[in-house]
MARZAMI-34495 format. One line per field, with one value per residue (C-alpha): residue number from 1; residue in three letters; x, y, z. Coordinates in steps of 0.02 Angstrom, whole numbers, plus 50000, padded with zeros to 5 digits. Each point is the difference from the previous one (the first is absolute). Layout:
BEGIN
seba	[NUM, ...]
kefi	[Ala, ...]
xx	[X, ...]
yy	[Y, ...]
zz	[Z, ...]
This chain:
BEGIN
seba	[1, 2, 3, 4, 5, 6, 7, 8, 9, 10, 11, 12, 13, 14, 15, 16, 17, 18, 19, 20, 21, 22, 23, 24, 25, 26, 27, 28, 29, 30, 31, 32, 33, 34, 35, 36, 37, 38, 39, 40, 41, 42, 43, 44, 45, 46, 47, 48, 49, 50, 51, 52, 53, 54, 55, 56, 57, 58, 59, 60, 61, 62, 63, 64, 65, 66, 67, 68, 69, 70, 71, 72, 73, 74, 75, 76, 77, 78, 79, 80, 81, 82, 83, 84, 85, 86, 87, 88, 89, 90, 91, 92, 93, 94, 95, 96, 97, 98, 99, 100, 101, 102, 103, 104, 105, 106, 107, 108, 109, 110, 111, 112, 113, 114, 115, 116, 117, 118, 119, 120, 121, 122, 123, 124, 125, 126, 127, 128, 129, 130, 131, 132, 133, 134, 135, 136, 137, 138, 139, 140, 141, 142, 143, 144, 145, 146, 147, 148, 149, 150, 151, 152, 153, 154, 155, 156, 157, 158, 159, 160, 161, 162, 163, 164, 165, 166, 167, 168, 169, 170, 171, 172, 173, 174, 175, 176, 177, 178, 179, 180, 181, 182, 183, 184, 185, 186, 187, 188, 189, 190, 191, 192, 193, 194, 195, 196, 197, 198, 199, 200, 201, 202, 203, 204, 205, 206, 207, 208, 209, 210, 211, 212, 213, 214, 215, 216, 217, 218, 219, 220, 221, 222, 223, 224, 225, 226, 227, 228, 229, 230, 231, 232, 233, 234, 235, 236, 237, 238, 239, 240, 241, 242, 243, 244, 245, 246, 247, 248, 249, 250, 251, 252, 253, 254, 255, 256, 257, 258, 259, 260, 261, 262, 263, 264, 265, 266, 267, 268, 269, 270, 271, 272, 273, 274, 275, 276, 277, 278, 279, 280, 281, 282, 283, 284, 285, 286, 287, 288, 289, 290, 291, 292, 293, 294, 295, 296, 297, 298, 299, 300, 301, 302, 303, 304, 305, 306, 307, 308, 309, 310, 311, 312, 313, 314, 315, 316, 317, 318, 319, 320, 321, 322, 323, 324, 325, 326, 327, 328, 329, 330, 331, 332, 333, 334, 335, 336, 337, 338, 339, 340]
kefi	[Met, Thr, Glu, Glu, Ala, Glu, Pro, Ala, Ala, Val, Ala, Leu, Pro, Asp, Leu, Val, Arg, Glu, Val, Val, Thr, Pro, Ala, Ala, Ala, Ala, Glu, Ile, Leu, Glu, Arg, Thr, Arg, Leu, His, Gly, Cys, Asn, Pro, Arg, Lys, Leu, Asp, Ser, Ser, His, Ala, Arg, Arg, Leu, Ala, Arg, Asp, Met, Cys, Asn, Gly, Ser, Trp, Asp, Asp, Tyr, Asn, Pro, Asp, Val, Leu, Ser, Leu, Cys, Ser, His, Gly, Ala, Ala, Ile, Gln, Gly, Gln, His, Arg, Leu, Glu, Ala, Val, Ile, Ile, Ser, Lys, Thr, Pro, Arg, Ser, Phe, Leu, Val, Ala, Arg, Asn, Val, Pro, His, Arg, Ala, Ala, Thr, Thr, Met, Asp, Cys, Gly, Lys, Ala, Arg, Ser, Ala, Ala, Thr, Ala, Leu, Ser, Leu, Val, Val, Val, Asp, Arg, His, Arg, Lys, Asp, Ile, Ser, Ser, Thr, Ile, Arg, Leu, Leu, Gln, Asn, Tyr, Asp, Val, Glu, Arg, Asp, Lys, Val, Ala, Trp, Pro, Ala, Trp, Arg, Ser, Val, Val, Tyr, Thr, Asn, Ala, Glu, Ile, Val, Arg, Phe, Phe, Gln, Ser, Lys, Tyr, Ser, Asp, Leu, Pro, Asp, Phe, Leu, Pro, Leu, Met, Thr, Ala, Met, Lys, Ser, Gly, Val, Tyr, Ser, Ser, Pro, Ala, Ala, Ser, Leu, Thr, Cys, Ala, Tyr, Leu, Val, His, Arg, Asp, Gly, Gly, Ser, Thr, Ser, His, Ala, Asp, Asn, Phe, Phe, Gln, Gly, Leu, Ile, Ser, Gly, Gly, His, Leu, Asp, Thr, Ala, Asp, Pro, Arg, Trp, Ile, Thr, Arg, Arg, Tyr, Phe, His, Ser, Pro, Ala, Arg, Pro, Arg, Arg, Gly, Asn, Ile, Thr, Ser, Ala, Leu, His, Leu, Gly, Leu, Leu, Leu, Lys, Thr, Trp, Asn, Leu, Trp, Val, Thr, Gly, Gln, Thr, Trp, Glu, Ile, Ala, Asn, Phe, Arg, Ala, Thr, Gln, Arg, Met, Pro, Asp, Ile, Val, Ser, Ala, Asp, Ala, Pro, Cys, Pro, Gln, Gln, Ala, Asn, Gln, Ala, Leu, Arg, Lys, Pro, Ser, Lys, Asp, Gly, Pro, Val, Ile, Pro, Arg, Arg, Arg, Ala, Ala, Ala, Arg, Ala, Ala, Val, Pro, Gly, Gln, Thr, Met, Gly, Met, Met, His, Leu, Pro, Thr, Glu, Glu, Gly, Phe, Pro, Val]
xx	[52199, 50106, 50082, 49932, 50121, 50085, 49942, 50120, 50120, 49957, 50141, 49960, 50052, 50152, 49967, 50117, 49992, 49999, 49980, 49859, 50007, 49845, 50060, 50019, 49830, 49920, 50081, 49936, 49824, 50005, 50046, 49860, 49873, 50075, 49994, 49845, 50090, 49905, 49812, 49980, 49945, 50122, 49924, 50078, 49932, 50087, 50161, 49993, 49980, 50154, 50093, 49956, 50080, 50155, 50012, 49968, 50115, 49869, 50059, 50120, 50115, 50030, 49818, 50008, 49856, 50070, 49991, 49958, 50046, 49954, 50107, 49946, 50071, 49822, 49933, 49878, 50012, 50053, 49930, 49934, 50171, 50077, 49871, 50038, 50186, 49953, 49886, 50126, 50143, 50112, 50098, 49952, 50075, 49896, 50022, 49978, 49956, 50019, 49929, 49853, 49869, 49832, 49906, 50082, 49888, 49850, 50065, 50067, 49916, 49891, 50047, 49893, 50044, 50069, 49895, 50060, 49946, 50120, 50139, 49970, 50027, 50180, 50028, 49935, 49817, 49924, 49813, 49863, 50115, 49856, 49921, 50169, 50039, 49829, 50028, 50170, 49919, 49866, 50126, 50114, 49853, 49948, 50175, 50043, 49844, 49866, 50051, 50019, 49844, 49829, 49990, 49896, 50148, 50111, 49941, 50104, 50160, 50096, 50159, 50120, 50041, 50173, 49924, 49883, 50147, 50103, 49858, 49978, 50183, 50031, 49836, 49874, 50100, 49897, 49835, 49991, 49989, 49823, 49934, 49904, 49910, 49961, 49923, 49894, 49937, 49958, 49891, 49929, 49979, 49996, 50119, 50115, 50165, 50108, 49896, 50001, 50188, 50035, 49887, 50077, 50175, 49964, 49905, 50141, 50132, 49922, 49864, 50119, 49929, 50008, 49871, 49878, 50028, 49968, 49839, 49944, 50025, 49927, 49836, 50000, 50027, 49887, 49865, 49978, 49941, 49985, 49860, 49922, 50096, 50166, 50070, 50057, 49818, 49956, 50147, 49960, 49822, 50067, 50118, 49870, 49877, 49979, 50000, 50177, 50127, 50098, 50092, 50083, 50170, 49965, 49904, 50152, 50032, 49816, 50004, 50162, 49928, 49849, 50108, 50119, 49856, 49928, 50163, 50012, 49822, 50017, 50164, 49934, 49835, 49891, 49878, 49907, 49824, 50036, 50167, 50055, 50158, 49972, 50109, 50026, 50083, 50186, 50063, 50003, 50157, 50004, 49965, 50121, 49919, 50139, 49964, 49854, 50017, 49859, 50084, 50003, 49818, 49954, 50093, 49895, 49841, 50037, 49851, 49868, 49862, 50014, 50017, 49846, 50003, 50143, 49942, 50080, 49989, 49867, 49934, 49876, 49863, 50013, 49981, 49854, 49904, 49970, 49846, 50036, 50188, 50092, 50174, 50037, 49850, 49946, 49868, 50049, 49866, 49922, 49998, 50144, 50058, 50187, 50122, 50075]
yy	[45704, 49934, 50115, 49996, 49923, 50116, 49978, 49899, 50105, 50004, 50012, 50135, 49974, 50093, 50138, 50006, 50123, 49905, 50047, 49898, 49976, 49963, 49820, 49980, 50080, 49878, 49853, 50060, 50023, 49827, 49925, 50100, 49927, 49824, 49990, 50109, 50100, 50161, 49978, 50183, 50020, 50096, 50165, 50029, 50179, 50046, 49918, 50103, 50159, 49956, 49962, 50175, 50071, 49895, 50058, 50186, 50031, 50006, 49839, 50012, 49849, 50046, 49975, 49903, 49883, 49824, 49864, 49848, 49826, 49838, 49843, 49948, 50160, 50058, 50174, 50016, 50189, 50101, 49902, 50159, 50082, 49844, 50001, 50185, 49958, 49876, 50124, 50143, 49884, 50093, 49928, 50078, 50003, 49935, 49962, 49811, 49891, 49812, 49851, 50102, 49883, 49992, 50051, 50172, 50037, 50015, 50167, 50068, 50145, 50040, 50183, 50142, 50040, 50173, 50110, 50113, 50148, 49941, 49982, 50180, 50062, 49942, 50123, 50150, 49999, 50063, 50018, 49922, 49851, 49881, 50118, 50032, 49814, 49968, 50147, 49934, 49835, 50093, 50116, 49856, 49907, 50157, 50031, 49818, 49892, 50108, 49951, 49817, 49952, 50073, 50098, 49869, 49881, 50118, 49916, 49847, 50102, 49993, 50091, 49958, 50123, 50022, 50048, 50126, 50084, 49997, 50075, 50138, 50046, 49991, 50061, 50071, 50084, 50160, 49914, 50076, 50173, 49957, 49937, 50163, 49985, 49817, 50048, 50135, 49877, 49869, 50124, 50094, 49864, 49842, 49908, 49868, 50062, 49905, 50059, 50180, 50005, 49911, 50118, 50154, 49936, 49947, 50157, 50111, 49886, 49972, 50133, 50134, 50156, 50028, 50140, 49886, 49863, 50121, 50062, 49822, 49939, 50157, 49975, 49812, 50013, 50148, 49979, 50188, 50089, 49839, 49986, 49833, 49990, 49994, 49822, 50039, 50025, 49828, 49920, 50082, 49935, 49824, 50006, 50079, 49859, 49878, 49858, 50033, 49859, 50034, 49838, 49864, 49963, 50095, 50147, 50116, 49958, 50032, 50168, 50046, 49962, 50110, 50145, 49990, 49993, 50154, 50094, 49948, 50052, 50164, 50051, 49959, 50092, 49845, 49925, 49839, 49962, 49863, 49973, 49821, 49901, 49826, 49848, 49981, 50170, 50029, 50130, 50166, 50095, 50177, 50141, 50146, 50169, 50089, 49926, 49878, 49923, 49904, 49834, 50039, 50054, 49834, 49908, 50093, 49940, 49814, 49892, 50137, 49883, 49902, 50152, 50089, 50150, 50123, 50174, 50173, 50104, 50133, 50131, 49933, 50120, 49940, 49820, 50041, 50077, 49828, 49918, 49829, 50023, 49894, 50001, 49825, 49943, 50174, 50093, 50180, 50136, 50075, 50176, 50122, 49953, 49984, 50147, 50053]
zz	[57302, 49862, 49876, 49822, 49878, 49878, 49820, 49896, 49898, 49816, 49875, 49875, 49819, 49940, 49873, 49851, 49857, 49837, 49817, 49925, 49812, 49893, 49982, 50189, 50029, 49877, 50092, 50170, 49933, 49920, 50170, 50078, 49879, 50013, 50191, 50026, 50133, 49962, 49987, 49956, 49819, 49891, 49939, 49830, 49991, 50162, 49939, 49841, 50101, 50102, 49838, 49937, 50156, 49969, 49819, 50024, 50146, 50137, 50083, 50148, 50017, 50181, 50048, 50164, 49956, 50017, 49868, 50109, 49939, 50087, 50016, 49824, 49929, 49959, 50030, 50144, 49984, 49848, 49852, 49918, 50009, 49923, 49860, 49973, 49980, 49864, 49911, 50010, 49947, 50121, 50150, 50166, 50173, 50146, 50183, 50002, 50150, 49973, 50094, 50064, 50078, 49911, 50158, 49987, 49851, 50117, 50064, 49835, 49907, 50151, 50008, 49934, 49820, 49966, 49887, 49861, 50108, 50135, 49871, 49942, 50178, 49983, 49857, 50099, 49946, 50161, 49960, 49895, 49968, 49965, 49874, 49916, 49985, 49921, 49883, 49946, 49950, 49902, 49917, 49951, 49925, 49905, 49932, 49958, 49989, 49919, 49823, 50046, 50097, 50037, 50161, 50096, 49979, 50100, 50159, 49954, 49983, 50165, 50046, 50140, 50139, 49926, 49832, 50080, 50086, 49840, 49897, 50128, 50005, 49813, 49923, 50123, 50137, 49982, 50042, 50176, 49918, 49941, 50167, 50038, 49833, 50036, 50167, 49917, 49868, 50131, 50093, 49850, 49868, 50108, 49883, 50075, 50073, 49875, 49851, 50065, 50024, 49836, 49902, 50080, 49960, 49820, 49951, 50064, 49922, 49829, 49988, 49938, 50082, 50187, 49991, 49906, 50128, 50144, 49919, 49966, 50178, 50077, 49908, 50025, 50188, 50040, 49868, 49999, 49843, 49899, 49873, 49959, 49836, 50092, 50012, 50176, 50050, 49931, 50088, 50166, 49989, 49973, 50149, 50113, 49963, 50146, 49873, 49939, 50025, 50160, 50033, 49899, 49926, 49838, 50072, 49995, 49816, 49959, 50089, 49913, 49829, 50034, 50062, 49852, 49876, 50085, 49975, 49818, 49962, 50094, 49918, 49825, 50027, 50001, 50124, 50032, 50056, 50127, 50086, 49968, 49969, 49931, 50032, 49813, 49984, 50022, 50120, 49905, 49956, 50068, 49879, 50017, 50032, 49907, 49829, 49998, 49828, 49913, 50037, 50186, 49994, 49919, 50139, 50127, 49915, 49976, 49954, 50014, 49942, 50162, 50111, 49936, 49884, 50015, 49957, 49992, 50158, 49991, 50118, 50125, 49945, 49821, 50055, 50113, 49855, 49922, 50077, 50075, 49985, 50126, 50071, 50059, 50101, 50057, 49899, 49970, 50017, 49844, 50070, 49998, 50173, 49978, 50007, 49835]
């Protein structure tokens, strides 16, 4: 029996830390396009996200990901980082491997991508990391994008893992405090986890009165002692409907808009007949319970002609006394059947 020959030793490329300037990055990318050494299409949106990290301090120059250059001096790995250097107009330090054979690209980028939830675990977020990461995206869109684009366009706004961690540490570090309320809303209202946590956070942050917020969520979650003129009753009926949207990349934003409109209507003493939140509406600002001014009340009732009539809240018995009166799609009885 002959012994099997040892595999030939392969010389690994030397790794050298180099500072890559925007001009050098542009030259490498030009060689990459000229020689066709990287068939992977350049994603300009991803490059811009990396450039944001480089500009706002989220980028770590000591990241061990290697910038791999072939014998032509072209990038077979790292073209998005090079494009980000050009966009950010800032020199960056990389580990650079030169004269890497083209066949090495067949085994590059084969690992499982790390999620934002995994990144949050590195900053001591020990539970509900996926829900918290989704909530941070929704909160950031609410705080930054709601005056720029309509809420259905939020699905095209993407944040890097580094940005999610930075937002959590700098702006939303108290999100875990509202996880019990999120869990209660998921089970009592059936709203999405991200919308539930975002609503709980925003109402307590911007709603002004903690006691009003507690009363609002208690009635919304339990449904106890609500008459049919209460906007929480209308919203609960929407979320308990089997036909409600449950999946999709804008479902959380839709649920959030409905929940915030419910708060605004409730705190200003208004109601609606059918719970809806149209794609043409902007995400509502939150009315403060401490001093709801007329301007805030008008913000809560944007475009009423498309939402159906907005009417003052009245006692259920008074509404039931009108024959044929309806609340949403449910006909109310004409007899005195509701508690006063």
